[in-house]
NUKE-261953 format. One record per residue (C-alpha): x, y, z; residue number from 1; residue in one letter. Coordinates in steps of 0.2 Angstrom, whole numbers. Example, Ala and Ser with C-alpha at 12.3 -4.5 7.8 and 13.67 -1.06 7.14 Angstrom:
2
{{62, -22, 39}, 1, a}
{{68, -5, 36}, 2, s}
//
This chain:
442
{{-225, -137, -168}, 1, m}
{{-225, -121, -158}, 2, k}
{{-215, -130, -144}, 3, s}
{{-202, -135, -156}, 4, v}
{{-200, -118, -163}, 5, l}
{{-198, -111, -146}, 6, r}
{{-186, -124, -142}, 7, s}
{{-175, -120, -157}, 8, a}
{{-177, -101, -154}, 9, l}
{{-171, -103, -136}, 10, g}
{{-156, -113, -142}, 11, f}
{{-151, -101, -155}, 12, y}
{{-153, -87, -143}, 13, l}
{{-141, -95, -130}, 14, s}
{{-129, -99, -144}, 15, l}
{{-129, -80, -149}, 16, a}
{{-127, -74, -132}, 17, l}
{{-112, -87, -130}, 18, s}
{{-104, -80, -146}, 19, i}
{{-106, -62, -140}, 20, i}
{{-99, -66, -124}, 21, a}
{{-84, -74, -131}, 22, a}
{{-81, -59, -143}, 23, q}
{{-81, -47, -129}, 24, f}
{{-69, -58, -119}, 25, s}
{{-58, -60, -134}, 26, a}
{{-57, -41, -139}, 27, v}
{{-48, -35, -123}, 28, p}
{{-36, -50, -124}, 29, r}
{{-32, -45, -143}, 30, l}
{{-29, -27, -138}, 31, a}
{{-18, -31, -122}, 32, a}
{{0, -34, -121}, 33, e}
{{9, -46, -109}, 34, p}
{{14, -38, -93}, 35, l}
{{26, -48, -82}, 36, p}
{{23, -48, -63}, 37, l}
{{40, -40, -59}, 38, k}
{{37, -25, -72}, 39, r}
{{20, -22, -65}, 40, a}
{{27, -20, -47}, 41, v}
{{41, -9, -54}, 42, e}
{{28, 2, -62}, 43, l}
{{17, 2, -47}, 44, a}
{{31, 8, -35}, 45, l}
{{36, 21, -47}, 46, a}
{{18, 28, -51}, 47, h}
{{8, 23, -35}, 48, g}
{{0, 37, -25}, 49, t}
{{4, 28, -9}, 50, a}
{{22, 28, -12}, 51, t}
{{23, 46, -17}, 52, a}
{{13, 51, -2}, 53, t}
{{26, 42, 9}, 54, a}
{{40, 50, 0}, 55, s}
{{32, 66, 3}, 56, a}
{{31, 63, 22}, 57, d}
{{49, 58, 22}, 58, e}
{{54, 73, 14}, 59, q}
{{45, 84, 26}, 60, r}
{{53, 74, 41}, 61, a}
{{70, 77, 33}, 62, l}
{{66, 96, 32}, 63, a}
{{60, 96, 50}, 64, s}
{{76, 88, 55}, 65, y}
{{87, 100, 44}, 66, l}
{{77, 115, 52}, 67, e}
{{82, 110, 70}, 68, a}
{{100, 105, 66}, 69, r}
{{103, 121, 57}, 70, n}
{{99, 132, 72}, 71, s}
{{117, 129, 77}, 72, y}
{{122, 138, 60}, 73, l}
{{124, 157, 61}, 74, p}
{{108, 166, 54}, 75, q}
{{113, 182, 45}, 76, l}
{{100, 196, 42}, 77, a}
{{105, 212, 33}, 78, i}
{{94, 227, 33}, 79, g}
{{92, 245, 37}, 80, s}
{{85, 257, 50}, 81, g}
{{83, 274, 41}, 82, l}
{{74, 287, 49}, 83, g}
{{74, 305, 53}, 84, a}
{{78, 311, 71}, 85, t}
{{72, 325, 82}, 86, w}
{{82, 326, 98}, 87, g}
{{91, 310, 105}, 88, y}
{{91, 296, 92}, 89, p}
{{79, 283, 99}, 90, l}
{{80, 264, 93}, 91, s}
{{69, 258, 78}, 92, l}
{{63, 240, 83}, 93, e}
{{77, 238, 96}, 94, g}
{{92, 244, 85}, 95, s}
{{99, 262, 83}, 96, a}
{{94, 270, 67}, 97, p}
{{107, 265, 54}, 98, s}
{{110, 265, 35}, 99, i}
{{115, 247, 35}, 100, i}
{{114, 234, 49}, 101, n}
{{120, 216, 50}, 102, v}
{{114, 204, 63}, 103, n}
{{120, 186, 66}, 104, a}
{{114, 173, 79}, 105, q}
{{116, 155, 82}, 106, s}
{{115, 142, 96}, 107, a}
{{130, 137, 105}, 108, l}
{{125, 128, 121}, 109, i}
{{107, 122, 121}, 110, n}
{{103, 105, 129}, 111, f}
{{85, 106, 125}, 112, g}
{{89, 110, 107}, 113, l}
{{101, 96, 106}, 114, r}
{{87, 83, 111}, 115, d}
{{75, 91, 99}, 116, f}
{{87, 89, 85}, 117, v}
{{89, 70, 90}, 118, r}
{{70, 69, 91}, 119, a}
{{69, 76, 73}, 120, a}
{{82, 64, 66}, 121, k}
{{73, 49, 74}, 122, t}
{{57, 55, 66}, 123, e}
{{65, 56, 49}, 124, f}
{{72, 38, 52}, 125, q}
{{54, 32, 57}, 126, a}
{{47, 41, 41}, 127, s}
{{60, 31, 31}, 128, t}
{{54, 15, 38}, 129, v}
{{36, 20, 35}, 130, q}
{{40, 23, 17}, 131, t}
{{46, 4, 16}, 132, k}
{{30, -1, 24}, 133, e}
{{20, 8, 11}, 134, q}
{{31, 0, -2}, 135, r}
{{27, -17, 4}, 136, n}
{{8, -12, 4}, 137, q}
{{9, -7, -14}, 138, v}
{{19, -23, -19}, 139, i}
{{6, -34, -10}, 140, q}
{{-9, -25, -18}, 141, d}
{{-1, -26, -35}, 142, t}
{{4, -45, -33}, 143, v}
{{-14, -50, -27}, 144, l}
{{-22, -41, -41}, 145, s}
{{-10, -48, -54}, 146, y}
{{-12, -66, -47}, 147, a}
{{-31, -64, -47}, 148, e}
{{-31, -57, -64}, 149, l}
{{-20, -72, -70}, 150, s}
{{-32, -84, -61}, 151, k}
{{-48, -77, -70}, 152, w}
{{-39, -76, -87}, 153, q}
{{-33, -93, -86}, 154, t}
{{-51, -99, -80}, 155, l}
{{-59, -91, -95}, 156, l}
{{-55, -104, -108}, 157, g}
{{-61, -117, -97}, 158, h}
{{-77, -109, -93}, 159, l}
{{-80, -106, -112}, 160, e}
{{-77, -124, -116}, 161, q}
{{-90, -128, -102}, 162, e}
{{-102, -116, -109}, 163, q}
{{-99, -124, -127}, 164, e}
{{-103, -141, -120}, 165, d}
{{-118, -135, -110}, 166, a}
{{-125, -128, -127}, 167, l}
{{-121, -144, -136}, 168, k}
{{-130, -154, -123}, 169, t}
{{-145, -143, -123}, 170, e}
{{-146, -145, -141}, 171, q}
{{-146, -164, -139}, 172, i}
{{-160, -163, -125}, 173, v}
{{-171, -152, -137}, 174, n}
{{-169, -165, -150}, 175, q}
{{-174, -180, -138}, 176, r}
{{-189, -169, -132}, 177, i}
{{-195, -168, -150}, 178, q}
{{-193, -186, -152}, 179, a}
{{-203, -190, -137}, 180, g}
{{-188, -197, -127}, 181, v}
{{-187, -183, -114}, 182, d}
{{-200, -172, -105}, 183, n}
{{-200, -153, -103}, 184, a}
{{-191, -155, -86}, 185, l}
{{-175, -161, -95}, 186, a}
{{-176, -145, -105}, 187, k}
{{-176, -134, -91}, 188, n}
{{-162, -143, -83}, 189, q}
{{-151, -142, -98}, 190, a}
{{-155, -123, -99}, 191, r}
{{-150, -121, -80}, 192, l}
{{-133, -129, -83}, 193, i}
{{-130, -117, -98}, 194, t}
{{-137, -102, -88}, 195, a}
{{-124, -107, -74}, 196, r}
{{-110, -108, -86}, 197, a}
{{-115, -91, -93}, 198, h}
{{-115, -84, -76}, 199, l}
{{-98, -90, -72}, 200, r}
{{-92, -82, -88}, 201, i}
{{-100, -66, -84}, 202, t}
{{-92, -66, -67}, 203, e}
{{-75, -70, -75}, 204, a}
{{-77, -56, -87}, 205, l}
{{-83, -43, -74}, 206, s}
{{-68, -48, -62}, 207, s}
{{-55, -46, -76}, 208, v}
{{-62, -29, -81}, 209, d}
{{-61, -23, -62}, 210, v}
{{-43, -30, -59}, 211, l}
{{-37, -23, -75}, 212, r}
{{-44, -6, -69}, 213, q}
{{-36, -8, -52}, 214, r}
{{-19, -12, -60}, 215, l}
{{-22, 3, -72}, 216, s}
{{-23, 14, -56}, 217, h}
{{-7, 6, -48}, 218, l}
{{4, 5, -63}, 219, t}
{{-2, 20, -74}, 220, g}
{{-5, 9, -89}, 221, l}
{{-21, 9, -99}, 222, p}
{{-33, -5, -92}, 223, a}
{{-35, -12, -110}, 224, a}
{{-17, -14, -112}, 225, s}
{{-14, -25, -97}, 226, i}
{{-13, -44, -99}, 227, d}
{{-6, -56, -86}, 228, s}
{{9, -68, -89}, 229, v}
{{5, -83, -77}, 230, p}
{{23, -90, -80}, 231, e}
{{30, -74, -73}, 232, s}
{{23, -77, -55}, 233, i}
{{38, -86, -46}, 234, p}
{{34, -101, -35}, 235, p}
{{30, -96, -17}, 236, l}
{{42, -103, -5}, 237, p}
{{38, -117, 7}, 238, e}
{{34, -113, 25}, 239, i}
{{42, -124, 38}, 240, k}
{{30, -128, 53}, 241, q}
{{44, -127, 66}, 242, e}
{{49, -109, 61}, 243, d}
{{44, -96, 73}, 244, d}
{{37, -83, 60}, 245, l}
{{28, -72, 74}, 246, a}
{{45, -68, 82}, 247, a}
{{53, -65, 65}, 248, r}
{{38, -53, 60}, 249, a}
{{41, -43, 77}, 250, e}
{{60, -40, 72}, 251, q}
{{57, -36, 53}, 252, t}
{{40, -27, 53}, 253, s}
{{42, -10, 47}, 254, p}
{{25, -5, 56}, 255, a}
{{34, -10, 73}, 256, v}
{{50, -2, 69}, 257, q}
{{42, 14, 65}, 258, a}
{{32, 14, 80}, 259, a}
{{47, 10, 91}, 260, e}
{{57, 24, 83}, 261, q}
{{43, 37, 85}, 262, r}
{{42, 32, 104}, 263, a}
{{61, 35, 105}, 264, t}
{{58, 52, 96}, 265, a}
{{45, 57, 109}, 266, l}
{{57, 52, 123}, 267, d}
{{70, 64, 116}, 268, f}
{{57, 78, 114}, 269, r}
{{51, 75, 132}, 270, a}
{{68, 77, 138}, 271, r}
{{71, 92, 127}, 272, g}
{{56, 100, 134}, 273, e}
{{63, 97, 152}, 274, h}
{{80, 103, 147}, 275, r}
{{73, 119, 140}, 276, a}
{{73, 126, 158}, 277, l}
{{92, 124, 158}, 278, w}
{{103, 138, 155}, 279, p}
{{108, 142, 136}, 280, t}
{{122, 151, 128}, 281, i}
{{119, 159, 110}, 282, d}
{{132, 168, 99}, 283, f}
{{127, 185, 93}, 284, a}
{{135, 198, 82}, 285, a}
{{130, 215, 75}, 286, q}
{{136, 228, 64}, 287, y}
{{129, 245, 60}, 288, a}
{{134, 259, 48}, 289, l}
{{126, 275, 57}, 290, l}
{{121, 291, 48}, 291, a}
{{127, 308, 52}, 292, t}
{{110, 316, 51}, 293, f}
{{102, 307, 66}, 294, n}
{{110, 319, 79}, 295, n}
{{123, 307, 86}, 296, y}
{{136, 321, 86}, 297, q}
{{125, 332, 97}, 298, q}
{{124, 319, 111}, 299, f}
{{141, 311, 111}, 300, f}
{{158, 319, 115}, 301, r}
{{166, 328, 101}, 302, a}
{{176, 317, 90}, 303, g}
{{171, 301, 99}, 304, s}
{{156, 297, 85}, 305, f}
{{160, 282, 74}, 306, e}
{{150, 278, 59}, 307, q}
{{156, 260, 58}, 308, h}
{{151, 250, 74}, 309, n}
{{151, 231, 78}, 310, a}
{{147, 220, 93}, 311, t}
{{152, 202, 95}, 312, v}
{{148, 191, 110}, 313, g}
{{137, 178, 118}, 314, v}
{{119, 179, 126}, 315, v}
{{117, 169, 142}, 316, i}
{{100, 165, 148}, 317, r}
{{94, 157, 165}, 318, f}
{{76, 153, 164}, 319, p}
{{72, 153, 183}, 320, f}
{{54, 153, 182}, 321, l}
{{43, 147, 168}, 322, n}
{{27, 137, 173}, 323, p}
{{21, 136, 155}, 324, s}
{{37, 126, 150}, 325, q}
{{34, 114, 165}, 326, h}
{{17, 110, 160}, 327, a}
{{23, 108, 142}, 328, r}
{{37, 96, 148}, 329, a}
{{23, 85, 158}, 330, q}
{{13, 84, 142}, 331, g}
{{28, 78, 132}, 332, a}
{{31, 64, 145}, 333, d}
{{12, 58, 143}, 334, a}
{{15, 58, 123}, 335, d}
{{31, 48, 126}, 336, a}
{{22, 35, 137}, 337, l}
{{7, 33, 126}, 338, r}
{{20, 31, 110}, 339, a}
{{28, 17, 120}, 340, h}
{{12, 9, 124}, 341, k}
{{7, 10, 105}, 342, q}
{{23, 3, 99}, 343, a}
{{20, -12, 112}, 344, e}
{{2, -14, 104}, 345, a}
{{9, -13, 86}, 346, a}
{{21, -27, 91}, 347, k}
{{7, -38, 99}, 348, n}
{{-4, -35, 84}, 349, q}
{{10, -40, 71}, 350, v}
{{14, -56, 81}, 351, s}
{{-5, -61, 82}, 352, e}
{{-8, -58, 64}, 353, e}
{{7, -67, 58}, 354, t}
{{2, -82, 69}, 355, l}
{{-15, -81, 62}, 356, k}
{{-9, -80, 45}, 357, l}
{{3, -95, 48}, 358, q}
{{-12, -106, 54}, 359, r}
{{-24, -99, 40}, 360, s}
{{-10, -106, 28}, 361, v}
{{-11, -122, 35}, 362, d}
{{-30, -123, 35}, 363, e}
{{-30, -117, 17}, 364, l}
{{-17, -129, 12}, 365, a}
{{-28, -144, 19}, 366, a}
{{-43, -136, 11}, 367, a}
{{-34, -135, -6}, 368, q}
{{-29, -153, -4}, 369, q}
{{-47, -158, -1}, 370, v}
{{-53, -148, -16}, 371, a}
{{-40, -156, -27}, 372, d}
{{-45, -173, -22}, 373, l}
{{-63, -169, -25}, 374, e}
{{-59, -162, -42}, 375, h}
{{-50, -178, -46}, 376, q}
{{-64, -189, -40}, 377, i}
{{-77, -179, -50}, 378, a}
{{-66, -180, -65}, 379, q}
{{-63, -198, -64}, 380, s}
{{-82, -200, -62}, 381, n}
{{-85, -190, -77}, 382, l}
{{-73, -201, -87}, 383, e}
{{-82, -217, -80}, 384, a}
{{-99, -210, -85}, 385, m}
{{-93, -206, -102}, 386, q}
{{-88, -224, -105}, 387, t}
{{-105, -230, -98}, 388, r}
{{-114, -218, -110}, 389, v}
{{-104, -225, -124}, 390, d}
{{-109, -242, -118}, 391, a}
{{-127, -238, -116}, 392, g}
{{-128, -242, -97}, 393, t}
{{-131, -223, -93}, 394, a}
{{-142, -210, -97}, 395, t}
{{-138, -192, -104}, 396, l}
{{-144, -185, -89}, 397, h}
{{-131, -195, -78}, 398, d}
{{-118, -188, -89}, 399, q}
{{-125, -170, -87}, 400, q}
{{-124, -173, -68}, 401, d}
{{-107, -179, -68}, 402, a}
{{-101, -165, -79}, 403, r}
{{-109, -153, -68}, 404, n}
{{-101, -160, -53}, 405, e}
{{-84, -160, -62}, 406, a}
{{-86, -141, -66}, 407, s}
{{-91, -136, -49}, 408, q}
{{-76, -146, -41}, 409, r}
{{-64, -137, -54}, 410, y}
{{-70, -120, -49}, 411, n}
{{-69, -124, -31}, 412, a}
{{-51, -130, -34}, 413, l}
{{-47, -114, -42}, 414, q}
{{-54, -103, -28}, 415, d}
{{-45, -114, -15}, 416, a}
{{-29, -112, -24}, 417, d}
{{-30, -93, -25}, 418, f}
{{-36, -92, -7}, 419, d}
{{-19, -101, -2}, 420, l}
{{-9, -91, -13}, 421, e}
{{-16, -75, -6}, 422, r}
{{-13, -80, 12}, 423, a}
{{5, -86, 8}, 424, r}
{{8, -69, 0}, 425, i}
{{2, -59, 15}, 426, a}
{{13, -71, 26}, 427, l}
{{28, -66, 16}, 428, l}
{{24, -48, 18}, 429, r}
{{22, -50, 37}, 430, s}
{{39, -58, 38}, 431, t}
{{48, -46, 27}, 432, g}
{{51, -58, 13}, 433, q}
{{39, -51, 0}, 434, l}
{{51, -40, -9}, 435, e}
{{64, -53, -10}, 436, n}
{{52, -65, -17}, 437, w}
{{48, -53, -31}, 438, i}
{{66, -52, -35}, 439, e}
{{66, -70, -40}, 440, t}
{{52, -66, -54}, 441, a}
{{56, -67, -72}, 442, k}
//
């Protein structure tokens, strides 16, 4: 009698846990609203911290370029040099004491500055390309998180059905044990199948919560309001084996383009450091309104003092000896050489990773085909076993084993499908087609 009570208690406890898990899994879905993939990507690009950081870097690079370019525009400074004078009017910070003074200066001919401007402009272009790279990273993160969320949410219904079937089987086994048909080992086997189904549901619910939180950080939406729409994920384009995707990736990769542009910028900067030793010509102008209380009349010929004074001309410099600038130019040469080697390494890395992704897609496609065939065979075996059970030629334990095998093969197929999808999405990004693929989404 006690064993019967324990069996009944175990069954109803498992049933209660299943109902609670189903309720917890259903509450977020009721509160959530459908979020298409394309909309999720748009929100991630608008609210993502990575894109905001890249935009700030781009703005800073633009400001550096404008700072260098505007050196050719006159810089005006208006001030005053008021002061008392005893004896001859000495200068105040390099200028004669004055009521108002205006100074203007700008570069006219400066070969080094011209290369510095080119370097800053190239750096700005590199930052623009880097922004595109960050944009692609955000798109990939969003798409992968969305696809995985869609996978788990689609799988939940199947897992709940598996758990319900396992609980029914456990109930039947308990009844058979009470009738003396089965032993206690059959009970533990039935409970193990139920526990595995419950574990899989717990894993699915945990993954859904984590992925919703990740998408919440990316899109700025509340986690509870995010629900995937599997139909909004467009089909992935087929990959032709004869395509040289590695060469295409080298040409289209923003990482490679940014590295090459940074190397070019450092070339300009190194040449500018060398040309800083060349002669320069700057424009300069000055106006000063002098005061009468600074004793100018006492030291200049009578009647020759003018309150309004102006000077316009050019400043020519010949830097004959500057060892520090020579050393700075040599350091700039080393930086440029290192940047070129880094650009070459980036190109090789992108080529190798793309080839690895292409081969990985081939392997995962083969693995997915194997998983699909194994699932079909397991499902056929389950259907055949059900027929045998109905005919009385197979036992309930045989049916449990077949159902467990079919469940495992189904879960393995879902994992294989997602692994293949993830690799193909990464390959799309590597070849520069990810954003175009997103545009085809509904």
